[in-house]
C-alpha positions in Angstrom: -13.3 2.9 -8.3 -13.0 6.5 -8.8 -9.4 8.1 -7.8 -10.7 9.8 -4.8 -12.1 6.8 -3.2 -9.3 5.1 -4.3 -7.2 7.8 -2.3 -9.2 7.6 0.8 -9.0 3.7 1.0 -5.1 4.0 0.5 -4.7 6.1 3.4 -6.9 4.5 5.2 -4.9 1.2 4.6 -1.8 3.3 5.2 -3.1 4.0 8.4 -3.9 0.4 9.5 -0.6 -0.6 8.8 1.1 2.2 11.0 -1.2 1.2 13.8 1.2 -1.3 14.9 3.3 1.5 16.7 0.6 2.2 18.8 0.9 -1.4 20.7 4.5 -2.2 21.6 5.3 -5.7 21.8 2.0 -7.0 20.0 2.3 -4.7 16.8 4.8 -7.2 15.1 1.9 -9.8 15.4 -0.4 -7.7 13.9 2.2 -6.9 11.1 2.3 -10.6 10.4 -1.4 -10.5 10.1 -1.6 -7.5 7.8 1.0 -8.1 5.4 -0.6 -10.6 3.4 -3.9 -8.6 3.9 -2.3 -5.7 2.4 -0.9 -7.4 -0.6 -4.3 -9.1 -1.5 -6.0 -5.3 -1.0 -3.3 -3.8 -3.4 -4.1 -6.4 -6.1 -7.6 -5.6 -5.9 -7.3 -1.8 -6.0 -4.7 -1.8 -9.0 -5.0 -4.5 -11.5 -2.2 -5.7 -14.1 1.6 -6.0 -13.7 1.8 -2.5 -11.6 -0.7 -3.8 -9.1 1.2 -7.6 -8.5 4.6 -5.4 -8.3 2.8 -3.2 -5.5 1.5 -6.0 -3.6 4.8 -7.8 -3.2 6.3 -4.4 -2.0 3.4 -3.8 0.2 3.8 -7.2 1.7 7.6 -6.9 2.3 7.0 -3.5 3.6 4.7 -4.6 6.3 6.4 -7.9 6.9 9.7 -6.5 7.6 10.2 -4.5 10.9 10.9 -0.6 10.8 10.0 0.0 7.2 6.3 -0.4 7.8 6.0 3.5 7.9 6.2 3.8 4.1 3.0 4.6 2.9 2.8 2.2 0.1 -0.9 2.5 -0.7 -0.6 6.3 -1.1 2.6 6.0 -3.1 0.9 3.7 -5.7 -1.8 6.2 -6.1 0.6 8.9 -6.7 2.2 6.8 -9.3 -1.0 5.7 -10.8 -2.8 9.0 -11.0 0.1 11.3 -11.1 3.4 9.7 -12.6 1.9 7.2 -15.1 -0.1 9.7 -16.9 2.6 12.3 -17.3 4.7 9.3 -18.8 1.9 8.3 -21.2 1.7 12.3 -22.4 5.5 12.3 -23.0 5.1 9.3 -25.7 
């Protein structure tokens, strides 16, 4: 998967995670369903230790009310394609 496709999917998945705010009352139930799905998707999109750590963060972020506005997939994309490459060059 190329980085543009990964970004698009990440934005889509972050948007799905935020949909619960449009359905007061049932939004929490959708978060309970979405939390494990988002964690699984994170492990499929990002491999290795970073993907596993991001999956745990995504699960917690979606499972805990109020903090599910954090765009975890987008932040992981920024880490993977912007921050990590700069760290590699600095070595």
